[in-house]
Biopython code that builds the backbone (N, CA, C, O; Angstrom):
import numpy as np
from Bio.PDB.StructureBuilder import StructureBuilder

atoms = [
    (1, "UNK", "N", (-77.120, 4.356, 85.592)),
    (1, "UNK", "CA", (-76.937, 2.873, 85.657)),
    (1, "UNK", "C", (-76.478, 2.320, 83.777)),
    (1, "UNK", "O", (-77.193, 2.197, 82.782)),
    (2, "UNK", "N", (-75.207, 2.141, 83.962)),
    (2, "UNK", "CA", (-74.996, 1.948, 82.665)),
    (2, "UNK", "C", (-75.146, 0.847, 82.747)),
    (2, "UNK", "O", (-74.975, 0.584, 83.937)),
    (3, "UNK", "N", (-75.561, -0.782, 81.761)),
    (3, "UNK", "CA", (-75.195, -2.326, 81.195)),
    (3, "UNK", "C", (-73.748, -1.781, 80.359)),
    (3, "UNK", "O", (-72.605, -1.611, 80.785)),
    (4, "UNK", "N", (-74.505, -1.544, 78.612)),
    (4, "UNK", "CA", (-73.362, -1.763, 78.166)),
    (4, "UNK", "C", (-72.133, -0.698, 77.882)),
    (4, "UNK", "O", (-72.430, 0.425, 78.291)),
    (5, "UNK", "N", (-70.955, -0.770, 77.338)),
    (5, "UNK", "CA", (-70.455, 0.413, 77.190)),
    (5, "UNK", "C", (-70.404, 0.624, 76.469)),
    (5, "UNK", "O", (-70.345, -0.303, 75.661)),
    (6, "UNK", "N", (-70.356, 2.649, 75.693)),
    (6, "UNK", "CA", (-70.283, 2.481, 74.143)),
    (6, "UNK", "C", (-69.620, 2.418, 74.319)),
    (6, "UNK", "O", (-69.009, 2.056, 75.325)),
    (7, "UNK", "N", (-69.216, 2.996, 72.714)),
    (7, "UNK", "CA", (-67.917, 3.461, 72.625)),
    (7, "UNK", "C", (-69.279, 4.129, 71.193)),
    (7, "UNK", "O", (-70.068, 3.413, 70.577)),
    (8, "UNK", "N", (-69.070, 5.999, 71.032)),
    (8, "UNK", "CA", (-69.554, 6.595, 70.481)),
    (8, "UNK", "C", (-68.816, 6.791, 69.210)),
    (8, "UNK", "O", (-69.358, 7.138, 68.160)),
    (9, "UNK", "N", (-67.272, 6.498, 69.392)),
    (9, "UNK", "CA", (-66.591, 6.538, 67.538)),
    (9, "UNK", "C", (-67.588, 5.197, 66.763)),
    (9, "UNK", "O", (-68.133, 5.149, 65.661)),
    (10, "UNK", "N", (-67.521, 4.213, 67.884)),
    (10, "UNK", "CA", (-68.498, 2.574, 66.785)),
    (10, "UNK", "C", (-69.686, 3.287, 65.286)),
    (10, "UNK", "O", (-69.694, 3.296, 64.055)),
    (11, "UNK", "N", (-70.778, 3.932, 66.782)),
    (11, "UNK", "CA", (-72.057, 4.339, 66.299)),
    (11, "UNK", "C", (-71.931, 5.775, 65.103)),
    (11, "UNK", "O", (-72.735, 5.835, 64.173)),
    (12, "UNK", "N", (-70.408, 7.282, 65.353)),
    (12, "UNK", "CA", (-69.900, 7.772, 64.730)),
    (12, "UNK", "C", (-70.360, 7.238, 62.953)),
    (12, "UNK", "O", (-71.229, 7.582, 62.152)),
    (13, "UNK", "N", (-69.272, 6.276, 62.953)),
    (13, "UNK", "CA", (-69.367, 5.576, 62.372)),
    (13, "UNK", "C", (-70.220, 4.805, 60.836)),
    (13, "UNK", "O", (-70.243, 4.768, 59.606)),
    (14, "UNK", "N", (-70.925, 4.203, 62.323)),
    (14, "UNK", "CA", (-72.403, 3.596, 61.390)),
    (14, "UNK", "C", (-72.626, 4.470, 60.499)),
    (14, "UNK", "O", (-72.509, 4.591, 59.279)),
    (15, "UNK", "N", (-73.210, 5.451, 61.974)),
    (15, "UNK", "CA", (-74.823, 5.987, 61.102)),
    (15, "UNK", "C", (-73.702, 7.854, 60.944)),
    (15, "UNK", "O", (-73.634, 8.705, 61.831)),
    (16, "UNK", "N", (-73.144, 7.905, 59.797)),
    (16, "UNK", "CA", (-72.227, 8.836, 59.625)),
    (16, "UNK", "C", (-73.171, 8.859, 58.000)),
    (16, "UNK", "O", (-73.764, 7.856, 57.602)),
    (17, "UNK", "N", (-73.154, 9.913, 57.385)),
    (17, "UNK", "CA", (-73.585, 9.913, 56.521)),
    (17, "UNK", "C", (-72.244, 9.749, 55.214)),
    (17, "UNK", "O", (-71.310, 10.541, 55.093)),
    (18, "UNK", "N", (-72.474, 8.564, 54.384)),
    (18, "UNK", "CA", (-71.662, 7.802, 53.777)),
    (18, "UNK", "C", (-71.394, 9.367, 52.803)),
    (18, "UNK", "O", (-72.247, 10.228, 52.588)),
    (19, "UNK", "N", (-70.070, 9.364, 52.380)),
    (19, "UNK", "CA", (-69.560, 10.349, 51.149)),
    (19, "UNK", "C", (-70.098, 9.116, 49.741)),
    (19, "UNK", "O", (-70.507, 7.980, 49.499)),
    (20, "UNK", "N", (-69.778, 10.158, 49.286)),
    (20, "UNK", "CA", (-70.053, 9.675, 47.587)),
    (20, "UNK", "C", (-68.936, 10.252, 47.002)),
    (20, "UNK", "O", (-68.502, 11.262, 47.555)),
    (21, "UNK", "N", (-68.316, 9.804, 45.914)),
    (21, "UNK", "CA", (-67.017, 10.136, 45.342)),
    (21, "UNK", "C", (-67.695, 11.005, 44.224)),
    (21, "UNK", "O", (-67.183, 12.115, 44.077)),
    (22, "UNK", "N", (-68.890, 10.659, 43.308)),
    (22, "UNK", "CA", (-68.771, 11.939, 42.664)),
    (22, "UNK", "C", (-70.017, 12.439, 43.082)),
    (22, "UNK", "O", (-70.902, 11.698, 43.510)),
    (23, "UNK", "N", (-70.129, 13.653, 42.980)),
    (23, "UNK", "CA", (-70.590, 15.383, 42.882)),
    (23, "UNK", "C", (-72.631, 14.496, 42.469)),
    (23, "UNK", "O", (-73.685, 14.218, 43.042)),
    (24, "UNK", "N", (-72.106, 14.457, 41.403)),
    (24, "UNK", "CA", (-73.638, 14.246, 40.597)),
    (24, "UNK", "C", (-74.289, 13.144, 41.027)),
    (24, "UNK", "O", (-75.372, 12.987, 40.463)),
    (25, "UNK", "N", (-73.916, 12.066, 42.088)),
    (25, "UNK", "CA", (-74.863, 11.352, 42.402)),
    (25, "UNK", "C", (-75.030, 11.564, 43.098)),
    (25, "UNK", "O", (-74.819, 10.515, 43.706)),
    (26, "UNK", "N", (-75.535, 12.699, 44.258)),
    (26, "UNK", "CA", (-75.380, 13.299, 45.542)),
    (26, "UNK", "C", (-76.557, 13.952, 44.855)),
    (26, "UNK", "O", (-76.608, 14.606, 43.813)),
    (27, "UNK", "N", (-77.947, 13.423, 46.144)),
    (27, "UNK", "CA", (-79.762, 13.834, 45.669)),
    (27, "UNK", "C", (-79.425, 15.257, 46.584)),
    (27, "UNK", "O", (-78.574, 15.069, 47.453)),
    (28, "UNK", "N", (-79.775, 16.140, 46.533)),
    (28, "UNK", "CA", (-79.819, 17.805, 47.449)),
    (28, "UNK", "C", (-78.716, 18.308, 47.247)),
    (28, "UNK", "O", (-78.386, 19.177, 48.055)),
    (29, "UNK", "N", (-77.808, 17.995, 46.205)),
    (29, "UNK", "CA", (-76.765, 19.414, 46.075)),
    (29, "UNK", "C", (-77.766, 20.842, 45.211)),
    (29, "UNK", "O", (-78.037, 22.040, 45.292)),
    (30, "UNK", "N", (-78.066, 19.209, 44.150)),
    (30, "UNK", "CA", (-78.759, 20.840, 42.842)),
    (30, "UNK", "C", (-80.326, 21.029, 42.448)),
    (30, "UNK", "O", (-81.181, 20.530, 41.716)),
    (31, "UNK", "N", (-80.164, 22.014, 43.353)),
    (31, "UNK", "CA", (-82.636, 21.645, 43.159)),
    (31, "UNK", "C", (-82.783, 22.153, 41.591)),
    (31, "UNK", "O", (-83.788, 22.798, 41.293)),
    (32, "UNK", "N", (-82.181, 21.978, 40.989)),
    (32, "UNK", "CA", (-81.982, 21.792, 39.357)),
    (32, "UNK", "C", (-81.929, 21.104, 38.605)),
    (32, "UNK", "O", (-82.347, 21.071, 37.447)),
    (33, "UNK", "N", (-81.326, 20.387, 39.281)),
    (33, "UNK", "CA", (-81.056, 18.698, 39.017)),
    (33, "UNK", "C", (-81.837, 17.850, 39.830)),
    (33, "UNK", "O", (-82.179, 16.718, 39.487)),
    (34, "UNK", "N", (-82.218, 18.561, 41.264)),
    (34, "UNK", "CA", (-83.010, 17.497, 41.438)),
    (34, "UNK", "C", (-84.172, 17.704, 41.013)),
    (34, "UNK", "O", (-84.852, 16.692, 40.839)),
    (35, "UNK", "N", (-84.660, 18.743, 40.772)),
    (35, "UNK", "CA", (-86.448, 18.164, 40.085)),
    (35, "UNK", "C", (-86.494, 18.340, 38.952)),
    (35, "UNK", "O", (-87.537, 18.784, 38.473)),
    (36, "UNK", "N", (-85.513, 18.090, 38.224)),
    (36, "UNK", "CA", (-84.757, 17.571, 36.701)),
    (36, "UNK", "C", (-85.572, 15.658, 36.749)),
    (36, "UNK", "O", (-86.258, 14.911, 36.052)),
    (37, "UNK", "N", (-85.093, 15.685, 37.655)),
    (37, "UNK", "CA", (-84.900, 14.300, 37.824)),
    (37, "UNK", "C", (-86.199, 13.546, 38.162)),
    (37, "UNK", "O", (-86.588, 12.486, 37.671)),
    (38, "UNK", "N", (-86.792, 14.309, 39.105)),
    (38, "UNK", "CA", (-88.341, 14.085, 39.760)),
    (38, "UNK", "C", (-88.840, 13.791, 38.796)),
    (38, "UNK", "O", (-89.408, 12.725, 38.560)),
    (39, "UNK", "N", (-88.608, 15.282, 37.644)),
    (39, "UNK", "CA", (-90.168, 14.938, 36.154)),
    (39, "UNK", "C", (-90.005, 14.184, 35.951)),
    (39, "UNK", "O", (-90.851, 13.303, 36.108)),
    (40, "UNK", "N", (-88.787, 13.937, 35.443)),
    (40, "UNK", "CA", (-87.999, 13.211, 33.791)),
    (40, "UNK", "C", (-88.907, 11.559, 34.823)),
    (40, "UNK", "O", (-89.862, 11.081, 34.211)),
    (41, "UNK", "N", (-88.607, 10.974, 36.006)),
    (41, "UNK", "CA", (-89.099, 9.757, 36.364)),
    (41, "UNK", "C", (-90.533, 9.837, 36.623)),
    (41, "UNK", "O", (-91.260, 8.968, 36.142)),
    (42, "UNK", "N", (-91.035, 10.800, 37.342)),
    (42, "UNK", "CA", (-92.426, 10.836, 36.249)),
    (42, "UNK", "C", (-93.416, 10.368, 34.900)),
    (42, "UNK", "O", (-94.292, 9.685, 34.370)),
    (43, "UNK", "N", (-92.401, 11.406, 34.904)),
    (43, "UNK", "CA", (-93.007, 11.539, 33.083)),
    (43, "UNK", "C", (-92.877, 10.080, 32.490)),
    (43, "UNK", "O", (-93.716, 9.588, 31.736)),
    (44, "UNK", "N", (-91.732, 9.448, 32.915)),
    (44, "UNK", "CA", (-91.436, 7.658, 32.346)),
    (44, "UNK", "C", (-92.256, 6.652, 32.952)),
    (44, "UNK", "O", (-92.445, 5.500, 32.561)),
    (45, "UNK", "N", (-92.878, 7.440, 34.305)),
    (45, "UNK", "CA", (-94.041, 6.081, 35.188)),
    (45, "UNK", "C", (-95.297, 6.864, 33.997)),
    (45, "UNK", "O", (-95.858, 6.347, 33.031)),
    (46, "UNK", "N", (-95.353, 7.564, 34.277)),
    (46, "UNK", "CA", (-96.410, 8.513, 33.465)),
    (46, "UNK", "C", (-97.120, 7.750, 32.296)),
    (46, "UNK", "O", (-98.194, 7.151, 32.358)),
    (47, "UNK", "N", (-96.217, 7.911, 31.120)),
    (47, "UNK", "CA", (-95.586, 7.483, 30.187)),
    (47, "UNK", "C", (-96.395, 5.603, 29.854)),
    (47, "UNK", "O", (-97.242, 5.290, 29.017)),
    (48, "UNK", "N", (-95.758, 4.816, 30.784)),
    (48, "UNK", "CA", (-96.235, 3.121, 30.924)),
    (48, "UNK", "C", (-97.096, 3.082, 31.387)),
    (48, "UNK", "O", (-97.898, 2.322, 30.844)),
    (49, "UNK", "N", (-97.698, 3.946, 32.910)),
    (49, "UNK", "CA", (-99.336, 4.328, 32.997)),
    (49, "UNK", "C", (-100.129, 4.406, 31.616)),
    (49, "UNK", "O", (-101.156, 3.737, 31.501)),
    (50, "UNK", "N", (-99.874, 4.859, 31.019)),
    (50, "UNK", "CA", (-100.684, 5.466, 29.934)),
    (50, "UNK", "C", (-100.478, 4.544, 28.739)),
    (50, "UNK", "O", (-101.478, 4.319, 28.057)),
    (51, "UNK", "N", (-99.381, 4.005, 28.405)),
    (51, "UNK", "CA", (-98.873, 3.046, 27.500)),
    (51, "UNK", "C", (-99.911, 1.790, 27.840)),
    (51, "UNK", "O", (-100.774, 1.383, 27.061)),
    (52, "UNK", "N", (-99.616, 1.206, 29.314)),
    (52, "UNK", "CA", (-100.308, 0.276, 29.257)),
    (52, "UNK", "C", (-101.899, -0.219, 29.490)),
    (52, "UNK", "O", (-102.550, -1.264, 29.482)),
    (53, "UNK", "N", (-102.135, 1.531, 29.747)),
    (53, "UNK", "CA", (-104.082, 1.572, 29.389)),
    (53, "UNK", "C", (-104.160, 1.663, 28.849)),
    (53, "UNK", "O", (-104.930, 2.610, 28.689)),
    (54, "UNK", "N", (-103.924, 1.366, 28.220)),
    (54, "UNK", "CA", (-104.112, 1.484, 25.836)),
    (54, "UNK", "C", (-103.841, 0.935, 25.057)),
    (54, "UNK", "O", (-104.104, 1.001, 23.856)),
    (55, "UNK", "N", (-102.952, -0.043, 25.950)),
    (55, "UNK", "CA", (-102.214, -2.032, 25.600)),
    (55, "UNK", "C", (-103.967, -2.555, 26.068)),
    (55, "UNK", "O", (-104.614, -3.208, 25.250)),
    (56, "UNK", "N", (-104.561, -2.190, 27.393)),
    (56, "UNK", "CA", (-105.018, -2.875, 28.421)),
    (56, "UNK", "C", (-106.125, -2.403, 27.688)),
    (56, "UNK", "O", (-106.804, -3.058, 28.478)),
    (57, "UNK", "N", (-107.105, -1.810, 26.808)),
    (57, "UNK", "CA", (-108.035, -1.140, 26.607)),
    (57, "UNK", "C", (-107.761, -1.951, 25.131)),
    (57, "UNK", "O", (-108.693, -2.754, 25.189)),
    (58, "UNK", "N", (-107.061, -2.247, 23.833)),
    (58, "UNK", "CA", (-107.258, -2.889, 22.654)),
    (58, "UNK", "C", (-107.123, -3.821, 23.247)),
    (58, "UNK", "O", (-107.534, -4.777, 22.589)),
    (59, "UNK", "N", (-106.634, -4.195, 24.488)),
    (59, "UNK", "CA", (-107.262, -6.061, 24.881)),
    (59, "UNK", "C", (-108.546, -6.822, 24.223)),
    (59, "UNK", "O", (-108.971, -7.757, 23.544)),
    (60, "UNK", "N", (-108.955, -5.014, 25.395)),
    (60, "UNK", "CA", (-110.522, -5.535, 26.034)),
    (60, "UNK", "C", (-111.462, -5.219, 24.951)),
    (60, "UNK", "O", (-112.381, -6.016, 24.764)),
    (61, "UNK", "N", (-111.364, -4.118, 24.167)),
    (61, "UNK", "CA", (-112.146, -4.137, 22.784)),
    (61, "UNK", "C", (-111.949, -5.388, 21.728)),
    (61, "UNK", "O", (-112.956, -5.896, 21.236)),
    (62, "UNK", "N", (-110.775, -5.824, 21.423)),
    (62, "UNK", "CA", (-110.776, -7.114, 20.541)),
    (62, "UNK", "C", (-111.361, -8.193, 21.022)),
    (62, "UNK", "O", (-111.670, -9.133, 20.290)),
    (63, "UNK", "N", (-111.594, -8.177, 22.391)),
    (63, "UNK", "CA", (-111.467, -9.402, 23.320)),
    (63, "UNK", "C", (-110.562, -9.841, 23.205)),
    (63, "UNK", "O", (-110.728, -10.770, 23.995)),
    (64, "UNK", "N", (-109.505, -9.990, 22.794)),
    (64, "UNK", "CA", (-108.625, -10.988, 23.397)),
    (64, "UNK", "C", (-107.996, -11.323, 24.550)),
    (64, "UNK", "O", (-107.170, -12.191, 24.833)),
    (65, "UNK", "N", (-108.844, -10.004, 25.498)),
    (65, "UNK", "CA", (-107.707, -10.825, 26.918)),
    (65, "UNK", "C", (-108.364, -11.962, 27.530)),
    (65, "UNK", "O", (-107.727, -12.801, 28.165)),
    (66, "UNK", "N", (-109.614, -12.017, 27.360)),
    (66, "UNK", "CA", (-110.957, -12.976, 27.928)),
    (66, "UNK", "C", (-110.298, -13.988, 27.010)),
    (66, "UNK", "O", (-110.895, -15.023, 27.309)),
    (67, "UNK", "N", (-109.557, -14.248, 26.217)),
    (67, "UNK", "CA", (-109.547, -15.768, 24.954)),
    (67, "UNK", "C", (-110.156, -17.368, 26.044)),
    (67, "UNK", "O", (-109.213, -17.760, 26.732)),
    (68, "UNK", "N", (-111.386, -18.182, 26.242)),
    (68, "UNK", "CA", (-110.840, -18.934, 27.192)),
    (68, "UNK", "C", (-111.651, -20.645, 25.347)),
    (68, "UNK", "O", (-111.778, -20.546, 24.126)),
    (69, "UNK", "N", (-111.857, -21.596, 26.189)),
    (69, "UNK", "CA", (-111.893, -22.819, 24.974)),
    (69, "UNK", "C", (-113.533, -22.597, 24.912)),
    (69, "UNK", "O", (-113.867, -22.439, 26.086)),
    (70, "UNK", "N", (-114.588, -22.523, 24.152)),
    (70, "UNK", "CA", (-115.515, -22.871, 24.034)),
    (70, "UNK", "C", (-115.941, -23.701, 24.188)),
    (70, "UNK", "O", (-115.907, -24.524, 23.273)),
    (71, "UNK", "N", (-116.740, -24.095, 25.655)),
    (71, "UNK", "CA", (-117.540, -25.513, 26.141)),
    (71, "UNK", "C", (-119.012, -25.070, 25.294)),
    (71, "UNK", "O", (-119.417, -24.113, 24.634)),
    (72, "UNK", "N", (-119.562, -26.512, 25.799)),
    (72, "UNK", "CA", (-120.836, -27.151, 24.956)),
    (72, "UNK", "C", (-121.860, -26.186, 25.663)),
    (72, "UNK", "O", (-121.668, -25.656, 26.757)),
    (73, "UNK", "N", (-123.199, -26.012, 24.714)),
    (73, "UNK", "CA", (-123.748, -25.228, 25.571)),
    (73, "UNK", "C", (-124.602, -25.942, 26.101)),
    (73, "UNK", "O", (-125.001, -26.937, 25.496)),
    (74, "UNK", "N", (-124.991, -25.685, 27.095)),
    (74, "UNK", "CA", (-126.181, -26.070, 27.495)),
    (74, "UNK", "C", (-127.045, -26.893, 27.205)),
    (74, "UNK", "O", (-127.328, -27.747, 28.046)),
    (75, "UNK", "N", (-127.705, -26.878, 25.950)),
    (75, "UNK", "CA", (-129.260, -26.450, 25.032)),
    (75, "UNK", "C", (-129.058, -28.561, 24.771)),
    (75, "UNK", "O", (-129.606, -29.664, 24.791)),
    (76, "UNK", "N", (-127.795, -27.758, 24.550)),
    (76, "UNK", "CA", (-127.133, -29.557, 23.537)),
    (76, "UNK", "C", (-126.909, -31.165, 24.158)),
    (76, "UNK", "O", (-126.917, -32.291, 23.661)),
    (77, "UNK", "N", (-126.604, -30.308, 26.214)),
    (77, "UNK", "CA", (-125.944, -30.602, 26.981)),
    (77, "UNK", "C", (-127.627, -32.415, 27.261)),
    (77, "UNK", "O", (-128.726, -32.191, 26.755)),
    (78, "UNK", "N", (-127.450, -33.595, 27.902)),
    (78, "UNK", "CA", (-128.953, -33.689, 27.896)),
    (78, "UNK", "C", (-128.895, -33.560, 29.272)),
    (78, "UNK", "O", (-127.945, -33.168, 29.950)),
    (79, "UNK", "N", (-130.363, -34.046, 29.747)),
    (79, "UNK", "CA", (-131.105, -33.816, 30.734)),
    (79, "UNK", "C", (-131.448, -34.754, 31.308)),
    (79, "UNK", "O", (-132.404, -35.480, 31.037)),
    (80, "UNK", "N", (-130.319, -34.886, 32.609)),
    (80, "UNK", "CA", (-130.242, -36.042, 33.956)),
    (80, "UNK", "C", (-131.889, -35.767, 34.622)),
    (80, "UNK", "O", (-132.199, -34.656, 35.051)),
    (81, "UNK", "N", (-132.844, -36.928, 34.631)),
    (81, "UNK", "CA", (-134.021, -36.465, 35.225)),
    (81, "UNK", "C", (-133.958, -36.105, 36.545)),
    (81, "UNK", "O", (-134.303, -34.947, 36.783)),
    (82, "UNK", "N", (-133.381, -37.229, 38.071)),
    (82, "UNK", "CA", (-132.407, -37.408, 38.815)),
    (82, "UNK", "C", (-132.322, -36.113, 39.028)),
    (82, "UNK", "O", (-133.423, -35.816, 39.490)),
    (83, "UNK", "N", (-131.624, -35.089, 38.965)),
    (83, "UNK", "CA", (-131.328, -33.801, 39.748)),
    (83, "UNK", "C", (-132.377, -32.841, 39.530)),
    (83, "UNK", "O", (-132.593, -32.075, 40.469)),
    (84, "UNK", "N", (-133.435, -32.656, 37.957)),
    (84, "UNK", "CA", (-133.794, -32.433, 38.256)),
    (84, "UNK", "C", (-135.572, -32.781, 39.030)),
    (84, "UNK", "O", (-136.489, -31.965, 39.127)),
    (85, "UNK", "N", (-135.569, -33.896, 39.367)),
    (85, "UNK", "CA", (-136.845, -33.675, 40.151)),
    (85, "UNK", "C", (-136.148, -33.333, 42.200)),
    (85, "UNK", "O", (-136.644, -32.951, 43.259)),
    (86, "UNK", "N", (-134.269, -33.961, 41.494)),
    (86, "UNK", "CA", (-134.544, -33.190, 43.276)),
    (86, "UNK", "C", (-134.089, -31.708, 43.278)),
    (86, "UNK", "O", (-133.702, -31.134, 44.296)),
    (87, "UNK", "N", (-134.169, -31.152, 42.077)),
    (87, "UNK", "CA", (-133.779, -29.579, 42.372)),
    (87, "UNK", "C", (-135.784, -28.891, 42.107)),
    (87, "UNK", "O", (-135.962, -27.685, 42.281)),
    (88, "UNK", "N", (-136.670, -29.531, 41.829)),
    (88, "UNK", "CA", (-137.931, -29.491, 41.952)),
    (88, "UNK", "C", (-137.881, -29.408, 43.176)),
    (88, "UNK", "O", (-137.663, -28.389, 43.830)),
    (89, "UNK", "N", (-138.155, -30.880, 43.710)),
    (89, "UNK", "CA", (-138.457, -31.202, 45.926)),
    (89, "UNK", "C", (-138.036, -30.021, 45.940)),
    (89, "UNK", "O", (-138.799, -29.068, 46.100)),
    (90, "UNK", "N", (-136.019, -29.831, 45.679)),
    (90, "UNK", "CA", (-136.335, -28.722, 46.952)),
    (90, "UNK", "C", (-136.650, -27.526, 46.970)),
    (90, "UNK", "O", (-136.623, -26.902, 48.031)),
    (91, "UNK", "N", (-137.108, -26.806, 45.515)),
    (91, "UNK", "CA", (-137.575, -25.630, 45.531)),
    (91, "UNK", "C", (-139.159, -26.073, 46.135)),
    (91, "UNK", "O", (-139.271, -25.422, 47.173)),
    (92, "UNK", "N", (-140.045, -26.648, 45.993)),
    (92, "UNK", "CA", (-141.040, -27.053, 46.486)),
    (92, "UNK", "C", (-141.361, -27.132, 47.954)),
    (92, "UNK", "O", (-142.366, -26.742, 48.548)),
    (93, "UNK", "N", (-139.754, -28.016, 48.623)),
    (93, "UNK", "CA", (-140.439, -27.872, 50.464)),
    (93, "UNK", "C", (-139.949, -25.735, 49.871)),
    (93, "UNK", "O", (-140.632, -24.972, 49.188)),
    (94, "UNK", "N", (-138.795, -25.532, 50.423)),
    (94, "UNK", "CA", (-138.846, -23.634, 50.232)),
    (94, "UNK", "C", (-140.274, -22.848, 49.727)),
    (94, "UNK", "O", (-140.357, -21.623, 49.638)),
    (95, "UNK", "N", (-141.144, -23.591, 49.482)),
    (95, "UNK", "CA", (-142.395, -23.344, 49.131)),
    (95, "UNK", "C", (-142.924, -22.629, 50.075)),
    (95, "UNK", "O", (-143.117, -21.448, 50.367)),
    (96, "UNK", "N", (-143.198, -24.231, 50.678)),
    (96, "UNK", "CA", (-143.717, -24.952, 51.829)),
    (96, "UNK", "C", (-143.457, -24.032, 53.023)),
    (96, "UNK", "O", (-144.193, -23.169, 53.501)),
    (97, "UNK", "N", (-142.144, -24.454, 53.415)),
    (97, "UNK", "CA", (-141.013, -23.328, 54.632)),
    (97, "UNK", "C", (-141.756, -21.331, 54.253)),
    (97, "UNK", "O", (-141.763, -20.431, 55.093)),
    (98, "UNK", "N", (-142.091, -21.257, 53.289)),
    (98, "UNK", "CA", (-142.301, -20.057, 52.801)),
    (98, "UNK", "C", (-144.437, -19.714, 52.560)),
    (98, "UNK", "O", (-145.136, -18.714, 52.397)),
    (99, "UNK", "N", (-144.560, -20.471, 52.619)),
    (99, "UNK", "CA", (-146.059, -20.465, 52.848)),
    (99, "UNK", "C", (-146.250, -20.415, 54.285)),
    (99, "UNK", "O", (-146.555, -19.305, 54.721)),
    (100, "UNK", "N", (-146.102, -21.700, 55.420)),
    (100, "UNK", "CA", (-145.736, -21.839, 56.390)),
    (100, "UNK", "C", (-145.904, -20.428, 57.500)),
    (100, "UNK", "O", (-146.643, -20.241, 58.467)),
    (101, "UNK", "N", (-144.899, -19.623, 56.873)),
    (101, "UNK", "CA", (-144.280, -18.343, 57.317)),
    (101, "UNK", "C", (-144.685, -17.430, 57.187)),
    (101, "UNK", "O", (-144.140, -16.465, 57.724)),
    (102, "UNK", "N", (-146.073, -17.235, 56.257)),
    (102, "UNK", "CA", (-146.289, -16.169, 56.161)),
    (102, "UNK", "C", (-147.853, -16.385, 56.750)),
    (102, "UNK", "O", (-148.620, -15.423, 56.726)),
    (103, "UNK", "N", (-148.368, -17.897, 57.365)),
    (103, "UNK", "CA", (-149.041, -18.085, 58.070)),
    (103, "UNK", "C", (-149.199, -17.405, 59.132)),
    (103, "UNK", "O", (-149.863, -16.401, 59.389)),
    (104, "UNK", "N", (-148.479, -18.094, 59.757)),
    (104, "UNK", "CA", (-148.003, -17.459, 61.025)),
    (104, "UNK", "C", (-148.058, -16.352, 61.694)),
    (104, "UNK", "O", (-147.671, -15.719, 60.711)),
    (105, "UNK", "N", (-148.247, -15.186, 62.827)),
    (105, "UNK", "CA", (-147.904, -14.332, 63.196)),
    (105, "UNK", "C", (-146.066, -13.893, 63.631)),
    (105, "UNK", "O", (-145.252, -14.565, 64.264)),
    (106, "UNK", "N", (-146.012, -13.400, 63.400)),
    (106, "UNK", "CA", (-144.156, -12.696, 64.466)),
    (106, "UNK", "C", (-144.394, -13.033, 65.539)),
    (106, "UNK", "O", (-145.043, -12.535, 66.459)),
    (107, "UNK", "N", (-143.674, -14.193, 65.376)),
    (107, "UNK", "CA", (-142.819, -13.832, 67.263)),
    (107, "UNK", "C", (-142.200, -13.478, 68.200)),
    (107, "UNK", "O", (-142.227, -13.896, 69.358)),
    (108, "UNK", "N", (-141.468, -12.496, 67.626)),
    (108, "UNK", "CA", (-141.150, -11.405, 68.614)),
    (108, "UNK", "C", (-142.092, -10.000, 67.952)),
    (108, "UNK", "O", (-142.627, -9.790, 66.863)),
    (109, "UNK", "N", (-141.956, -9.173, 69.300)),
    (109, "UNK", "CA", (-142.788, -8.105, 68.963)),
    (109, "UNK", "C", (-141.881, -6.975, 68.782)),
    (109, "UNK", "O", (-140.894, -7.004, 69.516)),
    (110, "UNK", "N", (-141.952, -6.253, 68.199)),
    (110, "UNK", "CA", (-141.732, -4.776, 67.698)),
    (110, "UNK", "C", (-141.658, -3.583, 69.029)),
    (110, "UNK", "O", (-142.276, -2.668, 69.574)),
    (111, "UNK", "N", (-140.573, -4.277, 69.051)),
    (111, "UNK", "CA", (-140.082, -2.449, 70.101)),
    (111, "UNK", "C", (-140.513, -0.999, 69.944)),
    (111, "UNK", "O", (-140.892, -0.215, 70.814)),
    (112, "UNK", "N", (-140.383, -0.837, 68.748)),
    (112, "UNK", "CA", (-141.237, 0.404, 68.245)),
    (112, "UNK", "C", (-142.621, 0.354, 67.625)),
    (112, "UNK", "O", (-142.914, 1.174, 66.755)),
    (113, "UNK", "N", (-143.314, -0.383, 67.947)),
    (113, "UNK", "CA", (-144.570, -0.459, 67.670)),
    (113, "UNK", "C", (-145.589, -0.768, 68.995)),
    (113, "UNK", "O", (-145.585, -1.910, 69.455)),
    (114, "UNK", "N", (-146.200, -0.040, 69.419)),
    (114, "UNK", "CA", (-147.209, 0.074, 70.071)),
    (114, "UNK", "C", (-148.043, -1.526, 69.896)),
    (114, "UNK", "O", (-148.239, -2.316, 68.973)),
    (115, "UNK", "N", (-148.403, -1.437, 71.476)),
    (115, "UNK", "CA", (-149.414, -3.719, 71.432)),
    (115, "UNK", "C", (-150.525, -2.756, 70.826)),
    (115, "UNK", "O", (-150.398, -1.535, 70.910)),
    (116, "UNK", "N", (-151.616, -3.352, 70.214)),
    (116, "UNK", "CA", (-152.783, -2.926, 69.804)),
    (116, "UNK", "C", (-153.730, -2.773, 71.558)),
    (116, "UNK", "O", (-153.138, -3.274, 72.514)),
    (117, "UNK", "N", (-154.653, -2.321, 71.738)),
    (117, "UNK", "CA", (-155.214, -1.942, 72.440)),
    (117, "UNK", "C", (-156.726, -3.296, 72.498)),
    (117, "UNK", "O", (-157.404, -3.575, 71.509)),
    (118, "UNK", "N", (-156.884, -3.813, 73.660)),
    (118, "UNK", "CA", (-156.946, -5.194, 73.687)),
    (118, "UNK", "C", (-158.746, -4.483, 74.186)),
    (118, "UNK", "O", (-159.093, -3.916, 75.221)),
    (119, "UNK", "N", (-159.493, -4.820, 73.011)),
    (119, "UNK", "CA", (-161.283, -4.066, 73.313)),
    (119, "UNK", "C", (-162.108, -4.791, 74.996)),
    (119, "UNK", "O", (-163.231, -4.425, 75.340)),
]
sb = StructureBuilder()
sb.init_structure("model")
sb.init_model(0)
sb.init_chain("A")
sb.init_seg("    ")
for serial, (resi, resn, name, xyz) in enumerate(atoms, 1):
    if name == "N":
        sb.init_residue(resn, " ", resi, " ")
    sb.init_atom(name, np.array(xyz, "f"), 0.0, 1.0, " ", f" {name:<3s}", serial, name[0])
structure = sb.get_structure()
C-alpha cells in the first residue's frame, strides 16, 4: 500500500554524488595525495597544539595568566566582634551536639555484628 507516489528520478538526483569539475579537489582519487593532505593537516594541528601548550606554560610560569587585583590582607581589616561571637557560639553548639552524640549509644543496630549475649 503506497501513500505517496515516489518519483525515483528526484531521489536519484538529490542523493547522487555531485561531480566536482576539478579532479584535484576530489578526495579518494589518489592515495598519495590523500595521505599527504591528512599528514599535513595532522602536522599543522600538532604544531598548533604544541605552540598553545608552550605559550600557556610560559604564562603560568611567569604568573601572567592569573593576574588579579591585590586586595587588602585579612590582618589589616578590623575585627567585627558580633560576627566573631556568633561564629564562636555556632561552633560551641556543634561541640555540644557532638558530645551528646558520643554519650548516646547507637540508635540502629549493625546487621553484621552479632548482638551481645545476655547473662
